C-alpha positions as CSV (number, residue, x, y, z in Angstrom):
1,M,38.6,180.0,197.6
2,T,40.2,183.0,196.8
3,Y,43.9,182.5,196.9
4,Y,46.3,179.8,196.3
5,Y,48.1,178.1,198.7
6,R,49.7,174.3,199.3
7,L,50.2,172.1,201.5
8,G,53.0,168.6,201.5
9,D,54.8,167.6,198.2
10,I,54.0,168.2,194.8
11,P,55.6,168.1,191.2
12,H,57.0,171.0,189.7
13,K,54.8,170.5,187.0
14,R,50.9,169.6,186.6
15,H,50.4,166.3,185.0
16,T,53.7,165.2,185.5
17,Q,55.0,161.7,186.6
18,F,55.6,162.0,191.1
19,R,56.8,158.7,191.8
20,Q,56.3,157.1,194.8
21,P,59.7,155.2,196.8
22,D,58.8,151.8,195.1
23,G,59.0,153.7,191.8
24,S,55.1,153.6,191.4
25,L,53.5,156.7,190.7
26,Y,51.5,158.9,192.6
27,H,47.7,159.3,191.5
28,E,46.5,163.0,190.7
29,E,42.6,164.2,191.9
30,L,41.5,167.4,190.0
31,I,38.5,168.6,192.0
32,G,37.3,171.8,190.1
33,V,34.1,174.0,190.0
34,H,32.3,175.0,186.3
35,G,33.9,172.6,184.5
36,F,37.8,173.3,184.1
37,S,37.1,176.7,183.5
38,G,36.9,178.1,187.4
39,V,39.0,177.5,190.1
40,Q,40.3,174.3,191.2
41,S,42.6,172.0,193.3
42,L,45.4,169.0,192.4
43,L,46.0,166.3,195.0
44,Y,48.1,163.7,195.0
45,H,47.1,160.3,196.1
46,L,48.9,157.2,197.2
47,R,46.3,155.0,195.4
48,P,43.4,155.8,193.5
49,P,40.6,157.6,194.5
50,T,38.2,155.7,192.3
51,Q,38.9,152.2,194.3
52,V,35.4,151.8,195.5
53,H,35.1,148.2,196.9
54,R,31.5,148.4,198.3
55,I,28.6,150.7,197.3
56,V,25.6,150.7,199.6
57,L,22.3,152.9,199.3
58,E,22.1,154.8,202.5
59,R,18.9,156.3,203.2
60,R,16.9,159.0,201.1
61,I,16.6,162.4,202.3
62,D,13.2,163.6,203.5
63,R,11.9,166.8,204.7
64,V,8.6,167.3,205.9
65,Y,7.1,170.5,205.7
66,E,4.1,172.7,207.2
67,E,1.0,172.9,204.8
68,P,0.7,176.9,203.1
69,G,-1.0,179.1,205.8
70,P,-0.8,182.6,206.6
71,L,2.1,184.9,205.5
72,R,3.6,186.2,209.0
73,H,6.9,186.5,210.7
74,R,8.5,183.4,212.9
75,H,10.7,182.9,215.8
76,L,11.7,179.7,216.9
77,R,13.3,178.9,219.8
78,T,16.2,175.9,219.0
79,A,17.8,176.7,222.3
80,A,16.5,173.6,224.2
81,I,16.8,170.9,220.2
82,A,18.1,167.5,221.8
83,E,21.7,166.4,221.9
84,G,22.9,163.1,220.1
85,G,24.8,161.7,217.3
86,D,27.7,163.3,215.0
87,A,27.7,166.4,213.1
88,I,25.7,165.0,210.1
89,E,22.8,162.8,211.9
90,A,22.1,165.5,215.1
91,R,21.2,167.9,211.7
92,I,18.0,169.0,212.4
93,P,16.7,171.1,209.3
94,L,14.2,174.1,209.8
95,M,13.8,175.5,206.5
96,A,14.5,174.7,203.1
97,N,14.3,176.2,199.4
98,A,15.6,175.4,195.8
99,D,19.1,177.3,196.9
100,I,19.5,176.2,200.7
101,V,18.5,174.2,203.6
102,I,19.3,175.6,206.9
103,S,19.2,173.5,210.3
104,T,20.5,173.1,213.9
105,A,22.4,170.9,215.5
106,R,24.4,169.7,219.0
107,P,26.1,166.7,218.1
108,T,28.2,164.7,220.5
109,E,30.0,162.3,219.2
110,S,32.8,162.5,216.7
111,M,32.0,161.2,213.2
112,S,33.4,157.8,212.3
113,Y,33.2,158.3,208.5
114,W,33.9,160.8,206.1
115,Y,31.5,162.8,204.1
116,R,30.5,164.8,201.3
117,F,27.9,166.9,200.2
118,A,27.8,166.7,196.5
119,Q,25.4,169.5,194.9
120,G,27.6,172.5,196.6
121,D,29.5,173.9,199.5
122,E,28.6,173.9,203.5
123,V,28.9,177.0,205.7
124,I,28.9,175.6,209.4
125,F,29.0,178.1,212.2
126,I,30.3,177.2,215.2
127,H,28.2,178.7,218.3
128,D,29.6,176.6,221.0
129,G,32.3,173.5,220.7
130,D,35.9,172.7,219.7
131,G,37.4,170.6,217.7
132,V,39.2,169.5,214.3
133,L,37.7,169.6,210.9
134,E,39.9,166.7,209.2
135,S,39.9,166.3,205.4
136,Q,41.9,165.8,202.6
137,C,43.7,168.7,202.6
138,G,44.8,168.4,206.0
139,V,43.9,169.2,210.1
140,L,42.1,173.2,211.0
141,R,41.2,173.6,214.6
142,Y,37.5,174.9,214.9
143,R,36.4,176.8,217.7
144,A,33.1,179.3,219.1
145,G,32.7,181.5,216.3
146,D,33.8,179.9,213.6
147,Y,32.4,179.7,210.5
148,L,33.7,176.6,208.2
149,V,33.4,176.5,205.3
150,I,33.6,173.3,202.8
151,P,34.0,172.9,199.2
152,A,31.6,170.4,197.8
153,G,34.5,168.1,196.6
154,V,36.2,167.3,199.8
155,L,35.8,164.3,201.9
156,W,35.8,165.7,205.6
157,R,35.0,164.7,209.6
158,L,34.4,166.8,212.4
159,L,36.0,165.2,215.8
160,P,34.7,167.4,218.2
161,D,37.1,167.6,221.5
162,P,35.5,165.3,224.4
163,G,33.6,166.6,227.3
164,V,32.7,170.0,225.1
165,E,29.4,171.2,224.4
166,Q,28.8,171.5,220.7
167,R,25.9,174.1,219.2
168,M,26.1,174.4,215.2
169,L,23.9,176.7,212.4
170,V,24.6,174.7,209.1
171,V,24.0,176.0,205.5
172,E,24.2,173.8,203.0
173,A,24.2,175.0,199.5
174,Y,23.4,173.9,196.2
175,G,25.9,175.8,194.7
176,H,29.6,177.8,195.5
177,I,30.2,180.1,198.7
178,E,32.2,183.1,198.4
179,P,33.4,186.0,199.6
180,P,31.3,189.3,198.2
181,K,33.1,190.2,194.7
182,R,32.5,194.1,195.6
183,Y,35.6,193.0,198.5
184,L,37.9,191.6,195.6
185,N,39.9,193.7,193.3
186,R,40.4,192.0,189.5
187,Y,42.8,190.0,191.1
188,G,41.2,188.1,193.7
189,Q,42.5,189.5,196.5
190,F,41.2,191.5,199.1
191,L,40.4,195.2,198.6
192,E,41.4,197.8,201.9
193,T,38.2,198.5,202.3
194,A,36.9,194.7,203.0
195,P,35.5,194.4,206.5
196,Y,38.4,191.1,206.6
197,C,41.1,190.1,204.5
198,E,43.4,186.9,203.9
199,R,44.9,186.9,207.1
200,D,41.7,186.3,208.9
201,I,41.1,183.4,206.7
202,R,42.6,180.1,208.6
203,P,43.5,177.0,206.0
204,P,44.6,173.4,207.0
205,G,47.9,174.3,209.3
206,E,49.1,170.0,208.8
207,L,48.5,167.4,206.1
208,I,48.9,163.8,207.6
209,T,49.1,161.1,205.1
210,H,47.0,157.9,206.1
211,D,48.5,154.5,204.6
212,E,46.5,151.9,205.7
213,D,44.2,149.3,204.6
214,G,41.3,148.6,206.6
215,E,37.9,149.3,205.7
216,F,36.5,152.7,205.5
217,E,33.8,154.6,204.7
218,V,32.6,157.8,202.8
219,R,29.3,159.2,202.9
220,I,28.0,160.9,199.8
221,R,24.7,162.7,199.9
222,T,23.4,164.1,196.6
223,R,19.7,163.8,194.6
224,D,18.2,163.6,197.6
225,Y,19.7,160.8,198.6
226,T,22.5,159.6,200.7
227,T,24.8,156.7,199.6
228,R,27.9,154.9,201.4
229,Y,31.4,154.0,199.6
230,L,33.5,151.4,201.4
231,Y,37.3,151.7,200.5
232,L,39.7,148.9,202.1
233,H,42.0,152.0,201.9
234,H,42.2,154.7,204.3
235,P,40.7,157.5,201.6
236,L,43.0,160.7,203.2
237,D,46.0,159.2,201.9
238,V,46.9,163.2,199.8
239,I,50.8,163.1,200.2
240,G,50.2,166.8,198.6
241,W,48.1,169.6,197.3
242,D,48.0,173.0,196.0
243,G,45.3,175.5,194.2
244,H,42.2,177.6,195.4
245,I,39.8,174.9,196.5
246,W,40.3,173.8,200.5
247,P,37.8,174.3,203.4
248,F,38.8,177.3,205.7
249,A,37.5,178.5,209.9
250,F,36.9,182.5,209.4
251,N,35.9,183.8,213.0
252,I,33.2,186.0,213.5
253,E,34.9,188.3,216.0
254,D,37.3,188.9,212.9
255,F,35.0,190.4,211.0
256,E,35.6,194.5,211.0
257,P,32.1,196.4,211.4
258,I,31.6,199.2,208.6
259,T,29.9,202.4,210.6
260,G,28.6,205.8,209.5
261,R,26.9,208.9,210.6
262,I,23.5,207.5,210.1
263,H,22.5,203.9,210.2
264,Q,24.1,202.0,207.8
265,P,22.1,199.2,205.9
266,P,22.5,195.1,206.1
267,P,24.7,195.1,203.5
268,V,27.4,196.3,205.1
269,H,27.6,193.2,207.6
270,Q,28.0,190.8,204.6
271,T,30.2,187.9,204.9
272,F,29.8,185.7,202.1
273,E,27.8,185.0,199.2
274,G,26.5,182.0,197.4
275,P,23.5,181.3,194.5
276,G,20.1,182.9,196.3
277,F,21.2,184.1,199.2
278,V,23.9,185.7,201.3
279,V,24.8,185.6,204.9
280,C,26.2,188.4,207.1
281,S,27.8,189.2,210.6
282,F,25.9,191.5,212.9
283,V,29.0,191.9,215.5
284,P,29.8,194.3,218.1
285,R,30.3,197.8,217.0
286,L,30.0,201.7,217.7
287,F,26.9,203.0,216.6
288,D,25.9,205.8,214.3
289,Y,27.3,209.4,215.0
290,H,25.2,212.1,214.0
291,P,23.8,213.9,216.3
292,Q,20.5,213.5,215.2
293,A,21.5,209.8,214.2
294,I,19.1,206.8,215.5
295,P,21.0,203.7,215.6
296,A,17.9,201.1,215.3
297,P,17.2,199.8,211.8
298,Y,13.8,201.6,210.9
299,N,10.9,199.5,209.6
300,H,11.2,197.8,206.1
301,S,9.6,195.5,203.6
302,N,12.2,192.8,201.3
303,V,10.2,192.5,199.1
304,D,13.0,190.6,197.2
305,S,13.9,188.4,200.3
306,D,13.3,186.2,203.6
307,E,15.6,187.3,206.4
308,V,16.9,184.6,208.9
309,L,18.6,186.0,211.5
310,Y,19.9,183.5,214.5
311,Y,20.9,185.0,217.0
312,V,24.2,184.5,218.6
313,E,25.0,186.7,222.2
314,G,24.3,189.6,224.1
315,A,20.8,191.6,223.5
316,F,19.7,193.0,220.0
317,M,19.0,196.4,220.2
318,S,15.6,196.5,218.3
319,R,14.3,193.1,219.3
320,R,12.8,191.7,222.4
321,G,11.5,188.5,223.5
322,V,14.2,186.6,221.6
323,E,17.2,184.2,223.8
324,R,20.6,182.8,222.7
325,S,20.1,180.2,219.8
326,S,16.7,182.2,218.4
327,I,15.8,182.1,214.7
328,T,13.7,184.8,213.5
329,L,12.3,184.5,210.0
330,H,11.2,188.0,207.8
331,P,9.6,186.6,205.2
332,S,9.3,188.9,202.0
333,G,6.0,190.8,201.4
334,I,5.6,192.7,204.7
335,P,7.3,194.7,206.7
336,H,9.2,194.2,209.9
337,G,11.1,196.4,211.9
338,P,12.2,197.1,215.1
339,H,10.0,196.3,218.5
340,P,8.1,198.8,220.3
341,G,10.1,201.0,222.3
342,M,13.1,200.1,220.8
343,Y,13.0,202.5,218.2
344,E,13.2,205.4,221.0
345,Q,15.6,203.4,223.5
346,S,18.6,203.2,221.3
347,I,18.8,207.0,220.8
348,G,21.6,208.1,222.6
349,K,23.5,204.8,223.1
350,E,26.6,204.7,221.7
351,K,27.5,201.1,221.1
352,T,26.3,197.6,220.8
353,H,27.5,194.1,222.0
354,E,25.0,192.4,219.9
355,L,26.6,188.8,217.8
356,A,24.0,187.1,215.2
357,V,24.4,185.4,211.9
358,M,22.2,186.4,209.5
359,I,21.1,185.0,206.2
360,D,18.8,186.6,203.4
361,A,17.7,183.7,200.9
362,F,16.1,185.3,197.9
363,H,13.5,182.9,197.2
364,P,10.9,182.0,199.9
365,L,11.4,179.7,202.2
366,K,9.9,176.4,203.7
367,L,9.8,175.9,207.6
368,T,9.9,171.8,208.0
369,T,7.6,170.2,211.1
370,N,10.6,170.3,212.9
371,A,10.6,174.3,212.5
372,I,7.0,174.1,213.6
373,A,7.6,172.3,216.9
374,M,10.0,175.2,218.2
375,E,7.8,178.1,217.2
376,D,6.4,181.0,219.5
377,K,3.4,181.1,217.9
378,D,2.6,184.9,219.7
379,Y,5.8,186.5,217.8
380,A,3.5,187.7,214.7
381,Y,1.4,189.7,217.0
382,S,4.8,191.2,219.0
383,W,4.8,194.6,217.5
384,Q,1.4,195.4,219.0
385,T,2.6,197.8,222.0
């Protein structure tokens, strides 16, 4: 993350004696990226985090992709995906490349274990639901509209509120997710021109130190496998921590849209960036105010990216035939734009109430067989008059 934060008790100096009430030492754990030259957080445990009791290979992660076929625009109707399982088990992978995996999920249960995706960071967009993100860094409540950004080194689990429907869009990144560099000054502070700032980012609000014996499970996913690690002490035994790596929530409603006299291109909606992709937020906003403005986007060819759009709420001004939770994929190589009539109909309109999440991937995405089962086969022909 872009700024320093701390919770709990920590010593005055790093890597110095910090003793528990019985005189024994607390156990440091440094979580850092890019070796020892990137951002980092320093955690203090009651017990060494290395004390694994048993290791069990859980399963290999296999995704089955469609056979190569003609290049075309795609529309996936994900509203009716099956409910069930926890926030990891419920994930249905839809598309992927070497940089990211995009999934949807409708969990109904709390996670009984803690989890770490060890190859990169994750973004979970909460379309519907409320609950708690519990991690080594503390407790963070989430709500509908939240982006939950979880760094690779952090153990976490989701505990949905009972009886509250949950729906999520998940991006697993094989690298680290950050605010766009153009939003930050050289000190890492958000600029006045950025569409959000530190006040909009919610860090963990309470650190609960667990000092419990028993059998506790941690699942780590990396290198196409999930491995179960069993501990005889609670893994969330952190007494305090500080640093720049911690999970946070940012609500899409706190994204302040950038508008202009004529139509603004998608980069003004950018919210996060990662290796090989960006995430953008389309939010309610005033339309362009040039007297001859055309608010609907112009036809465009993304020659360097596949555009994925997840429809959250409202009527999208340039598209027809999509619904809440629809996903469209407009691949590089062929142009796309507003549906017939939408271009003209947008003229004179003053504002939009649409809400959507866009992911631009800079390498081609492959669809899974899960996605093919949800596909609207006629979408590629929907630009015919």
